N, C-alpha and C positions, 0 to 999 in steps of 0.2 A: 540416324539409322534406328536408334532406340524409340523414337517417336512413332515410327511405323508399327512397332509391336505394342504400343500403348504404355511404354515405360518412359518416364521423364526423370532424368537425374536432377537432384536439387543440391546446390552447394550449401554447405553449412554457413549460414549467415547469422551473425550476432545482431539481434534486434536490440534497440534501446530499451531500458527497463521501463515498466509502468510504475509510476510513483503515485501512491494514494496520499493526498494532502488533506489532513483533518483540520489543519489550521497552520498558522505561521511557524509554530514550533513542533508540529507533529507530522512528519513526512516519513513514509515507509515504502520500500519496494515491494510490489505484489505481483502475483501471477493471477490473471483472470481465469476463474474456473467455470463460470457460467455468465450468461448475458441474455436478458429477455426484455422485449418492449411490448407493452400492452397499450393499444390505442384506445382512446375514449373521447367523449364529447364530440361525436361526429356531426358534421353539418349535412344538409341535404346533398351537397356534392361530396365526393369521397375524401374531403380534407379533414384531418384530425385537428382539434384545437387543444387537446390534452394528450399526454402520454405518460405512462408509468414505466420507469426503467428499473430493473433489478439486476444487481451485479453480485456475483459470488467471487470472493478473492481469498487467496492464501498469502499471508505475509512471508516473504522470502527471508532467509537468514544468510549469514556469511557463508555457510556451507553450500548454498544454492547458487552463489554468485562468484564470478571470477574476481580474484583479488585486486586487479587493476581496473575494475569496472566502476561506473558511476553508482550503480545500485549497491555495491559493496560499501562504498564510502558513505552513502546515505544511511545504510543500515547501521554502520558503526557509529555514525553521528547521532542517530536516534537512541542507540543503546547508551552512549555516553551521557546524553541529555537525561535519560530516565534515571541513570545512576546519580547524577548531580541533583536532580529534583528529589530523589529519595533521601539523599544525605541532608539536603536542606530541610526536608520535612522532619528528619530525625532530630536535627539541631533545634528546630522549633518545638518539637515535643519535649526534648530534654529541658529547654528553657522553661516551658510551662510546668514541667514536673518539679523543677527546682523552685519555682515560685510557690508551689503548693506545700513544699516541705517547711516545717517549723524551725528554720535555721536562722 
């Protein structure tokens, strides 16, 4: 009946998260904010042989994600990894500092 009036109800569907993978140890959940494709290198027929894709993204945090979602777990794992790497970097810097001291 709603379709006749031009109104269509949508159910709240939880979509899987978009994960941006920078490398094997850098994965973060993101929300796409923009997307564009520019065609280039056209042949005489309308086929493209090159394309440039631009993506705009916003990294999602734990506050943006449900606690039991995959994205939430991925975000927490990336935060833990950043903290571990920062501490390892501090240890390396302290070791180098101690080597420089005249003790």
